[in-house]
N, C-alpha and C positions, 0 to 999 in steps of 0.2 A: 367595837360597845357588845361585841360577840365574845370577846374573851373576857370584858370583864362579868360578863354574865356567867361565864363558867367554861364557855365553848372550847373546844380545840381547832385552832386556827391555820391555815397555811396560806401565806401570799405565797402565787408566781406573777413575777414580774418578767415580762416579756426585756425590757432595756435592763443596762450595768449599773441604771443609777433607778429611787425612787421617785416620786414627784409627777411621771407625765409630762404636763402641759406648765405647769407649774417648776421655771427653771432660771434659778441665777445662774449667771455667765463666773463661777466663780474665779476660773483661771486668765480672765479676760480684765484689761484695764477700765478700773469705772467700775467693777462689777456689777455691769448691766444685768436688767431683769430682763428675759427674752421671753416670759410668757407668767400669765397669773400676777401682776405684779402689783395689785394692789387688797386693800380691806375695808371694804366698803363700810362706812358708820350705822348698816345695820345687820351687819353681820353677823349674827347672836351667835350661830355657830361658830366660826373661826373665830372668833372673842371668847370664845369658850375655851375652845383646844386648846389657846394660846397658853392662857393660863391655867390650864389642866397640867399643863406639860412643861411651863416655869420658863415659856419664851418672854421677848419682850415688844412693844407693839411702840413705835418711835415716831415720830414725824412726817409725813410723805414727804419724798425726794421733789422737791420743787420745778415746777415747768418753768419756763424763761414766760417770763407774761408778752401776750399779744404775737401774731406770726407776721411775717412777710409773704406777699401774694406773688404766686410766681403763675399767667395764664400763658404768653406767647411771648413777649419779648424779659425785659429785666426783673425785678424785684421791684416790686409793690407797698410800701405803707398801707395801713389798714385805713388813715386818714387820710389819701390820694385816691381810694377803689374809686369814689363813689365818680368821679371826673374823670375816669381813669380812660384812657383809648383802647386798652384790653377788656373793660367791662364789658359784657356782652350782655348785661339782663339790663331792661326797658322798664319801667314803673316803678309802683313803693320798693320795692326791693332793690333797687339798683346802688342803695348805700349802703348794703349789709355785705360785706366782708363774706368770701364764699364758703369759709369753714365755719360761718355762722349762720348760716341760709336754712340750713335742716330745723337747728332747733330754734329758728323765729316764725318756721312754718308751722313745727309739730307743736309750737302755744296756743297755735288754734282748735288744739285738740285736747276733749275733755279726756285725762289718765280714766283708766279701768279702777271700778268700787274699789275693789281688793287685789292682791297679787296673781291668784287666780278664776279672773272672770276671765283671762280668755279661754279658759278652757268650755264656760258657759254657752248654753244656745244663745242665748241672749248677745253675746260677741261675734255670733259666725257670721251675721251679715258684713263686718268689718274683714274681713281672712279674704280682700283681691288684692290685685300687684299693688305695690307701695307706689310705685309712680302715680296710678290714678288716683290715688286717695291727695298726694303734694297737686296735683294739679286741683284736683278739686276743693283744696287752700287757698288757691289761689296762686301757686308755679306758674310761670311760663316756661313754655319747651327749653327754652334758654338756659334756662337754672339747672334743667334736671341732669345735664353730666358733670355740671361743678359741684351738685350733692352727690352722686353717686361715687366722689375722687374718696376714699377712705372706705366704702360701700364692702364687705371680705367678698360678697357674692359678683360684684360687678355691676350689673345690667338692673335697674330698679325693681323692670319690668317682671324678673326671678326674683323678687324679696314678697314676702306677708306683707300687708300694711297692720293687721292685725299683731305681729311679729314684732313690728316695729313699735307699736302703739304700748304692744306688753312694756317695750326695754323703755319706750321714755315713762311710762308710769313710777319705773324702777328707778330709773333719773330721778323723775319728781320726788321720790323718797327719801332716796340717798339725801339730795341738797336740804333737806329737811330735816334731815338730823345730825347733820355735821357734816367732817372733812373727812378724807378720804387717810387713810394710814397706812403701814409700813411694815415690817420684822426687823428691827434688829440684825445684823448681816445677812439681811435678801430673804426671799419669800420659797426659799429651794429649805429654813432651817423649818419647815412647818412640818413638809412630807418625812424630812428628815428623824426628825424627835419622832414623828409618830412609829415609825420603823423603827427606832430604837425600842421604841417601850413595846414591841412585840417579838424582837431581839432574832434568834435564832427561825422562828415563824418564815420570815420574810428570805424568798429562792430569789436572787436574782437573775437576769442571761437564761429565765429558763419561759422562752415564749408555748400559751398553747395552740395546739391543732388540732384538736378533735377534743369535744364531750359526748359521752355518750350512757344517755339516762337507763337505771335497769327499775325493775320493782323497787329497790329499798334503798339504791345512794344512787351514786356518781359515777365517772371515770372520768375522768382529765390524763391526757395524753397530750407530753411535751415534746419539742421539737427534736430532741436526742433521746426518743423512744421511752423511756419512761412514764409510768401510767400513776398517779393516783386515787384514791379513794375519798369520796366521801358521802354524809348523809346529804348534804345540800351544794350545790357553789353558785356563787355571787362572779356573772360576768360586768366586770365596770370597763371593756375596754371601748376605744371611741366604734360608731356604727361603722365603718368602713372595714373598720376591723375584725368586728364581730361577724358580717357578713362574710368574711374567706373562712372561718371556723366550721367544723365538720361537725355538724350535732347530729346525732343518733337517739333515736328516734327524730327526722324532719324539723323544725319546730314551724306551725303553723304560716301558711301560704300570705301569710295578711300580716305578720309579724317579720317574717324573711322580708318582705316587699318593702318595709317600714324601716330597715337597715339600711336596703339599698340606698333608699329616695329620698334620705336624708343628705341633705347638701352641707358641706363644711367649709367655712370662708379660706381662700388663698389669697396668702400674705408671702412678706417678704422681712426680714427684717438684716439693717445694719448697723450695727455700732459702730462711734467714731469716738474715739477720746478727742476731747475739747484741753489744748496745754495752755492758753491763752485766750481773754476775751476778746475775739475777733468781730462781736459787735459792737465793739469801740469803735472800730476805726471806719466802718460806716455807715454806722447810726442808724444800724434797722435792730428792730426785733431780732433776739438769736432763733426762734423757733422759725417753720416757712413749712407753708402751705404751700403745693406746684400741681395745679393739674396734666402741665406736659412730663414731669417726671410720675404720675400717676400715683402720688402717698403727700406725707404729711414726715415733715421734719423735724422733731419735741428738743428742745435741750434740758437736760435733765440734770440736774444737780441732787448726789448723797451722799454719804458718809465716806464714799470712798474716791471720788471727784467729780468731774464734769464730762458727760461725754452725749454726743447727739446721737439720737435713736432714727435713722431713716425705716420708715414704713410703708410697702406698698402694698398695692392690691387690684386686681382685678387684673385687666391685659397687662397691664407693666409688670406684676411681679409673676404673672404667667412668662413670660418673656428673661427673669430674672432666673428663674426657677431652672429655664433649661440652660444655663450657662455652671460652670464649676462654681463654691464658692469662692476660691480666689479670683474668678473673673466678675464674677457680681459682684462683687466688693468693692474692685478696681474700675470698672466702669459706674459705681454709684458714684464715688470719691471724685474721678474724674468730671463726671456731671456737676457736682454737687461746689467745686472748687472753679465749675467752669460759670456755673451761675453766680455764684460769693466770694470772686477771687481773695477775697479777706479773709478766707478758710487757707489758702496754702500756706504751709510753717506751723499751722498753728494745731492742729491734727494727728494724735498717738495713733502706734496698732490698732486699726479696724478690725472689731469680730462682726459674723452673722450668723443670724440660724432663719431654716427654713420648716414651717412645721407642716407643712403641706407636702416636702417632699419628706419628712422624719420618718423613719420606716415604721417606729408604735405608734404613728399620729395620725399622718394623713389628711393634716387639714388644723385649722387655725379653731374655730369653737363651732357648737353647731348651727343651725340655723335653718330658714321656713320657708321652702315655697308656699305661693299664696293656695289655697286650699286645703281642708279639710284639715285641719292643726288637733281638734279635740280628740279626731278618730286617731291621728299619727300619736298625739301622746300617749294617749292610752293601748297601743299596740308596742312600742318601745317600752314603756315600762312595766307591762302586763309580765309576770314571772310563766311558764312554762315548767310541768311538773316540778322536780328540783332544782331548777333551773330560774335564778332570780338574776335579775338586770340593773345595775345602777350607772353613774358615770353625770355630768353638768346635763347632757341632752335629755335625758330622764325626771330631769326636777320638773317641779309645779309652780312653787313660790318663787324661787330665786334663780340667778343666772352665776356662769365663773366656781368662784370656788364657793360662795356660800351654795351652790346650787348643787354643786359635786358632793357637800356634806351633806345638805337636805337628801339627797338618791342615796347616798351609804346610809344614812338614818333609817331611811323606809326601808331598806332590802334586809340592814338587820332586822327590824321588827318584822317583818315576814319570816324572815325562818326563823325566829325565836317563838314565833305565832305557830 
């Protein structure tokens, strides 16, 4: 946007590639999506940018229908869950599969009137712990550990109920407007094309360490000792990395505290190529929901092949992150094959990515603890001096890729003004 308005722009990218947490693992079998995998039907900015860059949207890679359930012993089909001895739930929700419990409870919540309503004073009363909201909706205590499987912050008491109502509202809007979509060749083609449009204005492997503001300009210092000057700077790093930058003068204490307080999801992804339809042997759905493994296994099919995506969060992700990548992959594959023997001999060379340990990410995506969401959001997106801020964690209306573009649009308009 800035270049289109005639501004001279420079992009300093810390990583050796562009895209941040959008990443297609092009060198891995099956070409799995390790982040930013989907385009929502209401992602107007993404669709416009895709058209402008000459890219092509294709049908979303299909996920295997249904999920086999694993709580304590073996795998259970959803049809048998209601009467299975591993089912800890009592009452009206006993027959609801654990992967559908959260959606069943949140259906009782009225969606927010508009995407930005989570920032209005009228919504502040909803900004309590998420587990308390679920209990108020009729959840029994034994259901909460099941709902927590897959939550990026682990404990539901640490998650804002209003934040989750916002997510629920956006998902409701999404379902009403069509299907999810995918980019031909992988989602990394989007940031690749954006960088190509800017040409030599993009500098890779150039991490910023300090930002100094003068009366008429901004000086940015990079890790190699070089100094760069401009009239304005836009910081798009995730909040944990922004908090590590040396600012001169220092940002207002409330803004610096907001960067430090923002929680990011902790997760580990392992991708295992599928060479044969193992589900035909055991008669169960190809995907798995597992409390014992602390995650979910999605069967994904795309133009490049078929793979299982094991996604762990919470305590299981933390334990896997302490291992080396090869050891984590080996442990996950061994556990899956022990749980589901039909996988043995039917998997290719696996790959993995952990955004929580990634040097330039430090987490999956921003979440929110209970309390003060509107004030926190104001601090995250507010410029100070000649420095502006963007990134999905600063978006008001959308989440994910669309939220990132929304925030970039806002920051560009601030600079142009």
